[in-house]
N, C-alpha and C positions, 0 to 999 in steps of 0.2 A: 348134524345136530350141534348147535353151539351152546356152550355153557358160560354163564357169567360167574366169575370168581368174586364173591361178595366182599372179600377182604380188601382186594386191590381194585375192584371194579374193572378188571380186564376181561375181554372176551377171549376165550380159549376155544380152539378147534381140535377135533380129534386128529391124531397124527396122519392118518390116511388122507384127509382132505387137503393138507398142505402138499403132499406128493401129487395129488390129482390137480391142484391148481398150478403146479410147476410143470405139468406134462406138456402143455402147449409152448411155453417159453423154452423148455428143454428141447422140444422137437424143432423149433425154429433155430435154436443154436446148433443142433446137429446138422440141419440142412445147410446153414450158412458155412459151418466148418467143413462140411463135405464139399461144397462148391469151391471154397478157398483151397482146400487140399487138392482138388482136381486141377484148378488153374495153376497152383504151385508146381504140380507134377508135369503138366503139359504146357510147355512154354509157348505163349502167344507170339513171341518174337520170331518164331520159326514159321515160315509160310506153310499153308495147307492144313493147319490144325483147327482153325476157327474161320468162320465166314467173314468176309470183309464188310465194312459198313457200307450199305447201299448209297447213302448220301455222299460219302467220300468217293466211292467208286464212280458214281455217275456225274457228280458235280465238282468234285475236288474240294468241297467245303467240309471242314471238321465240325461234327456235331458235338453237343456237350458230352456225349458218351464215348467219343473216339478216344482210344487209349485206355479205356477203363479196364480191359483185361490185362494189358501190360502193367497198369498201375496195381491191380490186385496181385499179379505175379510178383512184382517187386516188393509189395507190402508184405506178402506171405513169406518172402525170403529176408525180411528185415531191412531192405534197402529203401528207406523212407524218402531219400532225396530223389531216387529214380521214380518212385511212386508219385511223388509230387510233380515231377517233370512230365510224366506220362499223362496224368489227369489230376489236377489239383482238386477239382470239385469232388471227384470220387474219394479222395483221401479224407476230405472234410466229411463226406457222407458216411464213411466207415466209422469215424469217431462219433458222429451224431447218432448213428444207429446203435453203436455200442453203449452210449449213455442212455438212450431210450430203452434198450433191452435191459440194462441194469435196473432202471427205474421200474420197468415192468415186473422183473423178478422180485424186487423188494416189495412192491405193492401187492403182488400175488401172495407172497409169504404172509403179509399182514392181512390178507383177505379183502383187499380193496381193489377196485378196478382201476386200470390206467386210463385216464380221460385226457386225450389230447384235444385241446380246444383250439383248433386251427380256424381262424376266421378268414374271411375273404381277403382281407388286407395281407395276411401272412402268406396265403397262396400266391397272390399277385407279387409279393416281394420275392418269393422263391423263384417264380417264373421270370421276373425281371432280372434277377441275379444270373440265372442260367442263360438268358438272352444276351446280357452284357458279356458274360464269359465267352459265349459262342462267337459274338461279333469280334471281340478283342483278339481271340485266338486265331481268327482268320484274317486279321489286318497285318500289314508288314511289320509294324512295331510289336505285335503280339506273337512273334515267332517263337519266343521262349515258352509259350503255352502249347506249342505243337507237340503231339505225342511222338 
């Protein structure tokens, strides 16, 4: 039940509803923090801990996700240079996801839904960027992008 404060024309919510609205963003944060904690504890640089990328194993081609676990491990340990070297796209994605999560929390506290209006052109742009990253990291001059 929402009440309107007539003096300031603000919409106020009962305190329990804010906690309820923050349950899902809090759960997502807990899951991501747990995943990062696991990758921080179990080093992907040591063989046998994680499966290898099938594309890399069978073709020798680095996919856009290759080095993502090593990047997350370095990121969790605060080594941002190593994280960028392992997978630069993953590091950018960490920051984009952090910003989106923060917007989600702020809008949830205010009682507003988070509306991401991704149009077809945005999705094509993301796909094209990942394609260019993949091609460049597999060319001889893109060796600095290898994990």
